[in-house]
C-alpha positions as CSV (number, residue, x, y, z in Angstrom):
1,X,-56.8,-96.2,-60.4
2,X,-57.7,-93.5,-58.0
3,X,-61.4,-92.9,-57.4
4,X,-61.4,-89.4,-58.7
5,X,-59.7,-90.6,-61.9
6,X,-62.4,-93.2,-62.2
7,X,-65.0,-90.5,-61.9
8,X,-63.2,-88.3,-64.5
9,X,-63.1,-91.1,-67.0
10,X,-66.7,-92.0,-66.4
11,X,-67.7,-88.4,-66.9
12,X,-65.6,-88.1,-70.1
13,X,-67.2,-91.1,-71.6
14,X,-70.8,-90.0,-70.9
15,X,-71.0,-86.3,-71.6
16,X,-74.3,-86.6,-73.5
17,X,-76.0,-89.0,-71.1
18,X,-74.8,-88.2,-67.6
19,X,-75.8,-90.3,-64.7
20,X,-76.7,-88.3,-61.7
21,X,-74.8,-88.9,-58.4
22,X,-77.9,-87.7,-56.4
23,X,-81.2,-86.0,-56.8
24,X,-83.3,-84.0,-54.3
25,X,-86.5,-82.9,-55.9
26,X,-85.6,-81.1,-59.1
27,X,-82.0,-80.4,-58.0
28,X,-79.4,-82.8,-59.4
29,X,-75.8,-83.5,-58.5
30,X,-73.7,-84.8,-61.5
31,X,-70.1,-86.2,-61.6
32,X,-68.9,-83.0,-63.2
33,X,-70.0,-81.0,-60.1
34,X,-68.0,-83.3,-57.9
35,X,-64.9,-83.1,-60.2
36,X,-65.0,-79.4,-61.1
37,X,-65.6,-78.2,-57.6
38,X,-64.0,-80.7,-55.3
39,X,-61.8,-83.0,-57.4
40,X,-58.6,-82.2,-55.6
41,X,-60.1,-83.0,-52.2
42,X,-62.1,-86.2,-52.9
43,X,-59.7,-89.1,-53.4
44,X,-61.8,-92.1,-52.2
45,X,-65.3,-93.5,-52.5
46,X,-65.9,-92.7,-48.8
47,X,-65.0,-89.0,-49.3
48,X,-67.3,-88.8,-52.3
49,X,-70.1,-90.4,-50.3
50,X,-69.6,-87.8,-47.5
51,X,-69.8,-85.0,-50.0
52,X,-73.0,-86.4,-51.6
53,X,-74.6,-86.9,-48.2
54,X,-73.7,-83.3,-47.2
55,X,-75.1,-82.1,-50.5
56,X,-78.4,-83.9,-50.0
57,X,-78.7,-82.5,-46.5
58,X,-78.0,-79.0,-47.8
59,X,-80.7,-79.3,-50.5
60,X,-83.3,-80.6,-48.2
61,X,-82.8,-77.8,-45.7
62,X,-82.6,-75.2,-48.6
63,X,-85.9,-76.4,-50.0
64,X,-87.6,-76.2,-46.6
65,X,-86.2,-72.7,-46.0
66,X,-87.5,-71.6,-49.5
67,X,-90.9,-73.1,-48.7
68,X,-90.9,-71.1,-45.5
69,X,-90.3,-67.8,-47.4
70,X,-86.7,-67.2,-46.5
71,X,-85.8,-66.6,-50.2
72,X,-87.7,-63.3,-50.0
73,X,-86.4,-62.2,-46.7
74,X,-85.1,-58.6,-47.2
75,X,-82.4,-58.9,-44.5
76,X,-81.0,-62.1,-46.0
77,X,-81.1,-60.5,-49.5
78,X,-79.1,-57.5,-48.3
79,X,-76.5,-59.8,-46.6
80,X,-76.3,-61.9,-49.7
81,X,-75.8,-58.9,-52.0
82,X,-73.2,-57.4,-49.6
83,X,-71.3,-60.7,-49.5
84,X,-71.4,-61.1,-53.2
85,X,-70.3,-57.5,-53.8
86,X,-67.4,-57.9,-51.4
87,X,-66.4,-61.1,-53.1
88,X,-66.3,-59.4,-56.5
89,X,-64.3,-56.4,-55.1
90,X,-61.9,-58.7,-53.3
91,X,-61.3,-60.7,-56.5
92,X,-60.7,-57.6,-58.5
93,X,-58.3,-56.1,-56.0
94,X,-56.4,-59.4,-55.6
95,X,-55.9,-59.6,-59.3
96,X,-55.0,-55.9,-59.7
97,X,-52.5,-56.1,-56.9
98,X,-50.9,-59.3,-58.1
99,X,-50.4,-57.9,-61.6
100,X,-49.1,-54.4,-60.6
101,X,-47.0,-55.2,-57.5
102,X,-43.7,-56.9,-57.4
103,X,-40.9,-57.0,-54.8
104,X,-37.3,-57.3,-56.0
105,X,-34.3,-58.8,-54.2
106,X,-32.7,-55.4,-54.2
107,X,-35.6,-53.9,-52.3
108,X,-35.4,-56.7,-49.8
109,X,-31.7,-56.1,-49.3
110,X,-32.1,-52.4,-49.0
111,X,-34.8,-52.8,-46.3
112,X,-32.7,-55.3,-44.4
113,X,-29.6,-53.0,-44.6
114,X,-31.5,-49.9,-43.4
115,X,-33.4,-51.7,-40.7
116,X,-31.0,-54.1,-39.1
117,X,-32.1,-53.0,-35.7
118,X,-35.4,-54.8,-36.4
119,X,-33.7,-58.1,-37.0
120,X,-32.1,-58.7,-33.6
121,X,-33.2,-61.9,-31.8
122,X,-35.2,-61.0,-28.7
123,X,-35.3,-64.7,-27.6
124,X,-33.2,-67.8,-28.1
125,X,-34.2,-69.6,-31.4
126,X,-33.6,-73.0,-33.0
127,X,-33.8,-74.0,-36.6
128,X,-35.3,-77.5,-36.7
129,X,-36.7,-80.2,-38.9
130,X,-40.0,-81.2,-37.3
131,X,-41.6,-84.6,-37.6
132,X,-45.1,-85.1,-36.3
133,X,-46.5,-88.7,-36.0
134,X,-49.7,-90.1,-34.6
135,X,-48.0,-93.4,-33.4
136,X,-45.3,-93.7,-30.8
137,X,-43.5,-96.6,-32.4
138,X,-43.3,-94.8,-35.7
139,X,-41.8,-91.7,-34.0
140,X,-39.2,-94.0,-32.3
141,X,-38.4,-95.6,-35.6
142,X,-37.8,-92.2,-37.3
143,X,-35.5,-91.2,-34.4
144,X,-33.5,-94.3,-34.8
145,X,-33.0,-93.7,-38.5
146,X,-32.0,-90.0,-37.9
147,X,-29.5,-91.0,-35.3
148,X,-27.6,-93.3,-37.7
149,X,-24.2,-91.8,-38.6
150,X,-23.2,-91.0,-42.2
151,X,-26.6,-91.7,-43.6
152,X,-27.4,-88.4,-45.3
153,X,-29.2,-90.0,-48.2
154,X,-31.5,-91.9,-45.8
155,X,-32.2,-88.7,-43.8
156,X,-33.3,-87.0,-47.0
157,X,-35.6,-89.9,-47.9
158,X,-37.2,-89.7,-44.4
159,X,-37.6,-85.9,-44.8
160,X,-39.5,-86.4,-48.1
161,X,-41.5,-89.4,-47.0
162,X,-42.9,-87.8,-43.8
163,X,-43.2,-84.2,-45.2
164,X,-40.8,-82.7,-42.6
165,X,-41.5,-79.1,-41.6
166,X,-38.3,-77.0,-41.5
167,X,-38.8,-73.9,-39.4
168,X,-37.4,-71.5,-36.8
169,X,-38.9,-71.8,-33.3
170,X,-38.5,-69.1,-30.7
171,X,-38.2,-69.8,-27.0
172,X,-41.5,-69.5,-25.2
173,X,-43.6,-69.8,-28.3
174,X,-44.4,-73.6,-28.1
175,X,-46.3,-75.7,-25.7
176,X,-44.4,-76.2,-22.5
177,X,-43.4,-79.9,-23.1
178,X,-41.7,-79.0,-26.4
179,X,-40.3,-75.6,-25.2
180,X,-38.5,-77.3,-22.3
181,X,-36.9,-80.0,-24.4
182,X,-35.8,-77.6,-27.2
183,X,-34.1,-75.1,-24.9
184,X,-32.9,-77.0,-21.9
185,X,-29.3,-77.1,-23.2
186,X,-27.1,-75.8,-26.1
187,X,-26.8,-79.1,-28.0
188,X,-28.0,-79.8,-31.6
189,X,-29.2,-83.1,-32.9
190,X,-32.3,-85.3,-32.6
191,X,-34.7,-85.1,-29.6
192,X,-38.0,-86.8,-28.8
193,X,-40.4,-88.4,-29.1
194,X,-42.2,-85.6,-27.2
195,X,-45.9,-86.3,-26.6
196,X,-48.6,-83.6,-27.0
197,X,-52.4,-83.7,-27.2
198,X,-52.1,-84.2,-31.0
199,X,-49.5,-86.9,-31.1
200,X,-45.7,-87.4,-31.0
201,X,-43.0,-84.9,-32.1
202,X,-39.4,-85.5,-33.2
203,X,-37.1,-82.6,-33.7
204,X,-33.8,-82.6,-35.5
205,X,-32.1,-79.4,-34.2
206,X,-29.9,-78.1,-37.0
207,X,-28.7,-74.8,-35.5
208,X,-29.1,-72.7,-32.4
209,X,-29.2,-68.9,-32.2
210,X,-28.5,-66.9,-29.0
211,X,-30.7,-64.0,-27.8
212,X,-29.3,-60.7,-29.1
213,X,-27.7,-62.1,-32.2
214,X,-28.6,-60.8,-35.7
215,X,-31.0,-62.5,-38.0
216,X,-29.3,-63.2,-41.3
217,X,-30.9,-62.0,-44.6
218,X,-31.7,-65.5,-45.6
219,X,-33.9,-66.1,-42.5
220,X,-35.3,-62.5,-42.6
221,X,-36.1,-62.6,-46.3
222,X,-39.7,-63.9,-46.1
223,X,-40.6,-61.5,-43.3
224,X,-39.2,-58.5,-45.2
225,X,-41.0,-59.6,-48.3
226,X,-44.4,-59.7,-46.5
227,X,-43.7,-56.3,-44.9
228,X,-42.9,-54.7,-48.2
229,X,-45.8,-56.4,-49.9
230,X,-48.3,-55.2,-47.3
231,X,-46.9,-51.6,-47.6
232,X,-47.1,-51.6,-51.4
233,X,-50.6,-53.1,-51.4
234,X,-51.8,-50.4,-49.1
235,X,-50.3,-47.6,-51.2
236,X,-51.5,-49.1,-54.5
237,X,-55.0,-49.7,-53.1
238,X,-55.3,-46.1,-51.9
239,X,-53.9,-44.7,-55.2
240,X,-56.3,-46.9,-57.2
241,X,-59.4,-45.9,-55.2
242,X,-58.5,-42.2,-55.5
243,X,-58.0,-42.5,-59.2
244,X,-61.3,-44.3,-59.7
245,X,-63.1,-41.7,-57.6
246,X,-61.6,-38.8,-59.5
247,X,-62.9,-40.4,-62.8
248,X,-66.4,-40.9,-61.4
249,X,-69.2,-38.5,-60.8
250,X,-69.9,-38.9,-57.1
251,X,-72.5,-37.0,-55.0
252,X,-72.6,-37.0,-51.2
253,X,-75.2,-34.9,-49.4
254,X,-73.4,-32.0,-47.7
255,X,-75.1,-33.0,-44.4
256,X,-72.9,-36.2,-44.3
257,X,-69.7,-34.9,-45.7
258,X,-66.5,-34.9,-43.8
259,X,-66.0,-31.4,-42.3
260,X,-62.3,-31.5,-43.3
261,X,-63.2,-31.9,-47.0
262,X,-62.9,-28.9,-49.2
């Protein structure tokens, strides 16, 4: 049983008589606070302890700050109010935009067809399956498995087991060690392990694309989607704000009005 499931069952069985996880003065941390706010992140007892320790530290410092009068600091109050207002506005806009904006495949195709000049490769590119490992022997083991012939099922298992990252990499956009190995010839297949400061990398090069070739719609799809989404969001936000202002009685002192306003 996972630790967070244990906490959930414990909490479910003791709703009327909760046992606190920690207490600092009059502030209490319950199991429900841990589960409701951080349940998806806390999987072990050690993680839970770290969270509780951070919470107690925060409460001790907060209590001292309040005792020193920071709760009444006008500058902090203004910053708090501004942050909270922006948070509310951001949530409102995000919800409004998600409900009222959509991008169809026809729109993506139309954009691609009318803007093909934008989708010409300016550098060489490779489409790869990227494996990142912390241990050299593990990286070598994966490479051996990938190099085995006629073992498609095993390759798929490896891809799932190690959460492979499939992506396009442009020449000149990676660290030098990786960039050199990826683009030193025109071959496809498995290369590595390549060592970096973070660990060891294995690349299964699936396809290569020469500089000057066209980017197909399938590869350009996500980029076009984001461009259209950004454009529509901007237009919708402007239209929404103008509409709300037209419905609201707003006064601005003439001294501070835009000279271009009527």
